[in-house]
C-alpha positions in Angstrom: -50.2 75.5 66.0 -50.9 73.0 68.8 -48.1 71.1 70.5 -49.8 68.0 69.0 -49.5 69.1 65.4 -48.8 66.4 62.8 -45.9 68.2 61.4 -42.4 67.6 62.7 -39.9 70.0 61.0 -37.0 69.6 63.3 -35.8 66.2 62.1 -33.8 64.9 59.2 -36.3 66.1 56.6 -35.3 69.8 57.2 -31.8 69.0 55.7 -33.3 67.9 52.4 -34.2 70.2 49.4 -37.1 72.5 50.2 -39.1 71.3 47.2 -39.1 67.7 48.5 -40.0 68.4 52.1 -43.8 68.8 51.7 -44.0 65.4 49.9 -42.0 63.6 52.5 -44.2 65.2 55.2 -47.3 64.1 53.2 -46.0 60.5 53.3 -45.4 60.9 57.1 -41.7 60.0 56.7 -41.1 62.4 59.6 -42.9 59.9 61.8 -41.9 56.3 61.0 -44.2 54.8 63.7 -46.9 54.2 61.2 -44.6 52.2 58.9 -43.5 50.1 61.9 -47.0 49.3 62.8 -47.9 48.4 59.2 -44.8 46.2 59.0 -45.1 44.2 62.3 -48.1 41.9 61.4 -46.1 40.9 58.2 -43.1 40.2 60.3 -45.1 38.0 62.7 -46.5 36.0 59.8 -43.2 35.5 58.0 -41.7 34.1 61.2 -44.8 32.0 61.9 -44.6 30.4 58.5 -41.0 29.1 59.2 -39.3 29.8 55.8 -35.6 29.1 55.5 -33.5 31.8 57.2 -32.2 33.4 54.0 -35.6 33.5 52.5 -37.0 34.9 55.8 -34.5 37.7 55.8 -35.2 38.5 52.2 -39.0 38.7 52.8 -38.5 40.8 55.9 -36.5 43.3 53.9 -39.1 43.4 51.2 -41.9 43.9 53.7 -40.0 46.6 55.6 -39.5 48.6 52.4 -43.0 47.9 51.2 -44.4 49.1 54.5 -42.7 52.4 54.2 -44.0 52.9 50.6 -47.5 51.7 51.3 -47.9 53.6 54.5 -46.8 56.7 52.5 -49.4 55.8 49.8 -52.1 55.3 52.4 -51.3 58.7 54.0 -51.5 60.4 50.6 -54.9 58.8 49.9 -56.1 59.7 53.4 -55.1 63.3 53.0 -56.6 63.6 49.6 -60.0 62.5 51.0 -59.6 64.6 54.2 -58.0 67.8 53.1 -61.0 70.0 53.8 -61.7 68.3 57.1 -58.0 68.5 58.1 -58.1 72.3 57.8 -60.7 72.3 60.7 -58.7 70.1 63.1 -55.8 71.7 65.0 -53.5 68.6 64.9 -53.9 68.1 61.1 -54.3 71.7 59.8 -50.6 71.8 58.9 -50.6 68.7 56.7 -49.3 69.6 53.2 -52.6 69.2 51.3 -54.6 71.0 54.0 -52.1 73.8 54.2 -51.8 74.1 50.4 -48.0 73.3 50.2 -48.8 70.4 48.0 -51.4 70.5 45.2 -54.0 67.8 44.6 -52.3 67.1 41.2 -48.9 66.9 42.8 -50.2 64.5 45.5 -51.8 62.3 42.8 -48.5 62.0 40.9 -46.6 61.3 44.1 -49.1 58.6 44.9 -48.5 56.9 41.5 -44.8 56.9 42.2 -45.3 55.2 45.6 -47.7 52.6 44.1 -45.3 51.9 41.2 -42.4 51.3 43.5 -44.6 49.1 45.7 -45.7 47.2 42.6 -42.0 46.3 41.9 -41.7 44.8 45.4 -44.9 42.9 44.9 -43.5 41.2 41.8 -40.8 39.6 43.9 -43.5 37.6 45.8 -45.3 34.4 45.0 -48.6 34.5 43.1 -50.9 34.2 46.2 -49.1 37.0 47.9 -49.3 39.1 44.8 -53.0 38.6 44.6 -53.4 39.6 48.2 -51.2 42.7 47.7 -53.3 43.8 44.7 -56.5 43.3 46.7 -55.2 45.6 49.5 -55.4 48.5 47.1 -59.2 48.6 47.5 -58.7 48.8 51.3 -56.1 51.6 51.1 -58.4 53.6 48.8 -61.5 53.3 50.9 -60.6 53.1 54.5 -60.4 56.9 55.0 -64.1 57.0 54.2 -65.1 54.8 57.1 -65.0 57.5 59.7 -67.7 59.3 57.8 -70.2 56.5 57.9 -69.5 54.3 60.9 -68.6 54.6 64.6 -66.1 51.7 64.0 -63.5 53.1 61.5 -60.8 51.6 63.6 -62.0 48.1 62.5 -61.6 49.2 58.9 -58.1 50.4 59.7 -57.4 47.1 61.4 -58.5 45.1 58.4 -56.2 47.4 56.2 -53.2 47.7 58.4 -53.3 44.1 59.5 -53.3 42.9 55.9 -49.6 42.1 56.2 -50.5 39.1 58.3 -52.1 36.9 55.6 -49.9 38.4 53.0 -46.6 37.7 54.8 -47.7 34.1 55.5 -48.6 33.6 51.9 -45.3 35.1 50.8 -43.4 32.8 53.1 -45.3 29.6 52.6 -47.4 30.0 49.4 -50.6 29.2 51.3 -53.0 30.3 54.0 -54.3 28.3 56.9 -56.0 28.8 60.3 -52.8 29.9 62.0 -52.6 32.8 59.5 -56.3 33.6 59.9 -55.9 33.7 63.7 -52.8 35.9 63.4 -54.7 38.3 61.2 -57.5 38.4 63.8 -55.0 39.2 66.5 -53.6 42.0 64.3 -57.0 43.5 63.7 -57.8 43.5 67.5 -54.5 45.0 68.3 -55.0 47.8 65.8 -58.5 48.4 67.0 -57.1 49.0 70.5 -54.2 51.2 69.7 -56.0 53.3 67.1 -58.7 54.0 69.6 -56.0 55.4 71.9 -54.7 57.5 69.0 -58.2 58.8 68.2 -58.5 60.3 71.6 -56.1 63.1 70.5 -58.8 64.4 68.2 -61.9 63.5 70.1 -63.3 67.0 70.6 -62.3 68.2 67.1 -63.8 65.1 65.6 -67.1 65.8 67.4 -67.2 69.3 65.9 -66.6 68.2 62.3 -68.7 65.0 62.5 -66.0 62.4 62.4 -66.9 59.1 64.1 -64.5 56.9 66.0 -64.4 54.2 68.7 -62.8 56.9 70.9 -66.0 58.9 70.8 -68.2 55.8 70.9 -66.7 54.4 74.1 -65.4 57.7 75.6 -65.1 57.2 79.4 -65.4 53.4 79.0 -62.3 53.2 76.7 -60.2 51.5 79.3 -62.6 48.6 79.5 -62.8 48.4 75.7 -59.0 48.5 75.4 -58.7 45.7 77.9 -61.1 43.6 75.8 -59.3 44.3 72.5 -55.8 43.5 73.9 -57.1 40.4 75.8 -58.8 39.1 72.7 -55.7 39.8 70.7 -53.6 37.8 73.1 -56.1 34.9 73.0 -56.0 34.9 69.2 -52.2 34.9 69.3 -52.2 31.9 71.7 -54.6 30.1 69.3 -52.5 30.9 66.3 -49.3 29.7 68.0 -51.1 26.5 69.0 -52.3 25.9 65.5 -48.8 26.5 64.1 -47.3 24.1 66.7 -45.0 26.7 68.3 -42.9 25.5 71.2 -43.3 26.3 74.9 -40.9 29.3 74.4 -43.7 31.2 72.6 -46.1 30.9 75.5 -43.5 32.0 78.0 -42.2 34.9 75.9 -45.8 36.1 75.2 -45.8 37.3 78.8 -43.7 40.3 77.8 -46.1 41.8 75.2 -49.0 41.0 77.6 -47.3 43.1 80.3 -46.6 46.0 77.8 -50.2 46.0 76.6 -51.5 45.9 80.2 -49.4 48.9 81.0 -51.1 50.8 78.2 -54.5 50.0 79.7 -53.5 51.0 83.2 -51.8 54.3 82.2 -54.5 55.4 79.8 -55.8 58.9 80.3 -58.1 59.9 77.5 -57.9 63.6 78.5 -54.1 63.7 78.0 -53.3 63.9 74.2 -49.6 63.7 74.7 -49.9 60.5 76.8 -52.3 59.0 74.3 -49.7 59.6 71.5 -47.0 58.1 73.7 -49.1 55.0 74.5 -49.9 54.6 70.8 -46.2 54.7 69.9 -45.4 52.2 72.6 -47.0 49.6 70.4 -43.9 49.3 68.3 -42.2 47.7 71.3 -45.2 45.6 72.0 -45.3 44.4 68.4 -41.6 43.6 68.4 -42.1 41.6 71.6 -44.8 39.5 69.8 -42.2 38.8 67.0 -39.7 37.8 69.6 -42.2 35.4 71.2 -42.9 33.8 67.9 -39.1 33.4 67.4 -38.8 31.8 70.8 -41.5 29.3 69.8 -39.6 28.1 66.8 -37.0 26.2 68.9 
């Protein structure tokens, strides 16, 4: 198996019962970076909406747990669609459905459990946020298909993974406005950039199996594309902060995520899969820095 396999068996999961391990690996609980990246746009929007501190903490806790569950559900759906394709890609061949350690029926039942628990969290939110949450199910179910039909599947992932931005704002304020829309746009652009980096790990295998991606589309021009994505993201964040009437602290503190994102552009080497994975994971810190900038703008 390649050093860049999806499966990480050396962590805490190996201490759990053997029967549970394939399901936890199926939900990617061995690699929490995806849950972090799903959670962060929701965190941004909750802070931007300025709920009371106790309400903000409650919503942040709900969105954190919901992100773990829904990221797991998304991974199950993705692997159900891609199980045959995953067997042909070195990095994904060890995934439980591709390797046969979880049956399709078992995956479907596990998916129902994850969605049921997510539904209980959704019931704690206001009606508008509930409606948005229910609407996200269509995105979760269909985004794995995008790479089969378009060179821009990362846009579909951005629309899906960034959904926490309007949903968090609606949960915190009971409404949507231009600030929420601009924040959602920033999240989509951010995800478009970092998932293009991620896709370079599989660029050659994707070409063999016919999977499309922005990594393949832009190839040697990825650095220019990434600079555009991150630059446009920061512009959308500035516009969102302006619309939300954030203080000067936001504009000053936004320099930190700008630097962190610029480092990714400068260091990118599309022929180094390990570096691409590291740069992708670095977006947790960049996303947390955006949250800190929003907090700085509240005073």
